[in-house]
N, C-alpha and C positions, 0 to 999 in steps of 0.2 A: 224905402224899398230900393234895392239895387237890381240891375239887369245884367244877366250873364248869357253867354251863348256857348254851345258845344254841339257839334254835329257827329253823325256816324257812330252811335253807341254800339251798333251791331250786337244787341243783347241776345244771349242764348242761355236762358236760365237752366235748360236741361242739359247743357254741355254738348249738344249735338254738333255744333259748329265751332271751328277754331279759326282765329284770325292771325295765328302766329306766322303764317306764310308771308305776312306783311312786315314781320320784324319782331325783335325781342320785346319791344314795348308792349306788345299785345299779350304777353304772358300774364295770366291771372288778371286780365283787364277788368272784369266786373268787380272784383274786390278792390282793385286799385281805383276804379271809378267811384265806388261808394265812399271809400276813405277820403279821396280828394274832394269830391263833391260836398260831403258833409263838413269838411274843414272850412269851406269858403262860402257856402250858400246858407242863408238863414230862411226861416219859415215864411217871412214876409217878402222874400225876393222872388223874382221871375227868371226862369231859364228858357231860352229859345233853343230848340233842337231841330235843326234843318235837315231832317231826313235820315234814312237808314237807321231806324229805331230798333227793329227786331228782325231776326232771321226767319220768323214764322211765315208759313205760307198761307194760312187761313186765320181769320179774325179770332176764332176760339183758341187757336194755337198760340196766339200772342198774349193770352191772358197773364201768364206768369211774368213775362217780360214787362208788361204794362204795370203789373202790381209791384215789380221791382222799382220801376221808375217812379211810381206813385209814392213809394216808401221814402224816397229821397226828399230832403227839404225843399221848400219853395213850390211855386206854381210853375207848370211847364206848358209851353206853347210849342206843339210839335208840327213839323211839316213832313211831307211825303218824300221818300228817296227812291232810287231805282231798285233797291232790294226790299222795299216794303210791300211785298206781295199780299200781305195780310190786310192791307188798307182797304176799307170798304166804304159804303156811303156814310155821310155824316150821321144820319139817323141811326144806322146799325151800330156804328162805333159808339155813339153817345149812349144808346140803350145798353150795350155791353158793359160800358164803364159804370153806368148807374147800377146795373145788376151786381157788379163786383165791388161797389163802393169805392170806385176810383174817382176821387174828387179833385185832384190837383192837375189833371191833364186836359187840355183843350186843343183842338185842331186849327192849324192855319190852312184854310182851304177855301179859296174864293172869298175871303173875308179879311178883316183887319181888327186890331185890338188897340184901344186907347190905354196907354200906361201913364205914369206920372209925368215923365219928361219927353215922351216920344210916342209915335204910333208905329206899330209893328205889322208888317204884311209880307206876302211872298208866295212862292209856288215851287214846284220841283225844278223846272228848267230842263235843258237837254244839251248834250254835245251834238253838233251837227257834223263834226269831222268823223267819218265812218271808221277811220283807222284808230280812233281813240275810244271806240265803243266795243263792247263785247256782248252785243245783243243776240239772244237766241232767235233764230228764224230771220225772216226778212222784215225789216222795220221801215216804214214810210217816214223818213226823216223830216221831210217838209211838212207833212201832216202833223207830226208830233210837235215840232217847233211852233207851228201855227196854234195848236191847242194850248201849249204852255204860254204863249204870248197872250192869248185870250184870257187865261186864268190869271196871269200877272196883272193885266189891265183891270180885271174884275176886283182883284185884291187892292190895287192902287186906288181905284174909284171909291171903294169902301173906306180906305184910309183918308182920302180927301174929304169925304162926307163927315167922318169923325172929326177931322181937324176943323172944318168949317163950323160944325155944331159946337165944338169946344170953345172956339173963339181965340185960341192962342196959336201962334205961328210955330207949332210943334214940328220937329223934324220927322220925316217918314223914313223908317229903316226897312230895307228889303232883305229878306232871308231866302236864299235859294239853296237847293241841294247841289246842282251842277254849277260849276263856275262859268259865268258868261265870258270871262277872259282868263286864259291860262296858257303859259308857255308858248306864246305866239299865236294861239288860237283865239278867235273872237266870234262869239255868237252875235252877229250884227243885229238880228231882229230883237234880241233881249236888251242889248245895250241901247238901241234906239228908243225903246220904251222907257228905260231908266232916264234917258235924257229928256224925253217928253214930259215926264213928271218931276223933273229937276231933282232927281235922287243923287245924293252926294256920297252915300255909303251903302255898300252891298256886301253881305256876309254869305259865305258858301262853304260847303264841305266836299265830300266825294273823293278828294285827293288823299292818298295814303303814302307814307314813306318818304315824302318830299321834305325831310327835316331841315335841309339846308336852303330851301327856297324862302324868299322873304315872306313874312306873315301878311304884309299888306302890299298890294300893287296898285299904282295909280294909272288909270287909262282914261284918256279924254276927260280928265278932271273928276273922275269917279274913283273912290277908294274901294277896292275889292279885297276882302279880308278872309283868309283861310281859317276855318274853325274846326277842322276834322279832329276827332278825339285824340288820335295818336299824335298829331301835330301839337296839341295842347297838353300832352302827357296826361290825358284823362282828367284834367282839371278845368271846370267851366271858366271861360274867360270873361272878366268884367267888361262891361261897356259903360263908359263914363259920358256924361253930358258934353264934356269937352271934345269927345270923339266925333260929335255930330257936325 
């Protein structure tokens, strides 16, 4: 089994949303994604998708996009992004997927997953710099960050339990939607939790169009890896054991 990551699929099966304002790479992006994904991912592989899965606003409206994702090779572990307004409770999402025979998608949400060579966990995260947000209405930034820190801790605690039960010193990989560190901005609360649990690698999405930015940034001995779909040219990026 191989492990891959790709964030920000921004699926729109009905064609109602366009991403071309972010650049020419987004032209015909769903067909490009299918072609490139199928070329590198096998049925026994796992792909992590850290948020912004679908443009749908309601769970039932996300059905076609989830069926599209389900049709691609491999198992998928998906997290929530800031545009995933369709995201509902775990019970409702699980029921919807069962009803539609969606069998290759599971949610990363206050939990963790034991894979062959690592443990996967994460949450959405948040930018606390208001000038980097485009939130509708008034957002309580401190409250949102505190909530995301709690969710990250819950996920990390589950990861630690899995590692202890397994008995191997497996690395714990964290997948967030928002970058904890980006272009001089630091979400101190999130970074401190990563330090507390001795996390050495954190993958994130959300950033579009930054094609000349380094894929990996090291901050306080933690590697932060950009995995947005357009940055990867819509090809899932392999994660190797040596990366841990």
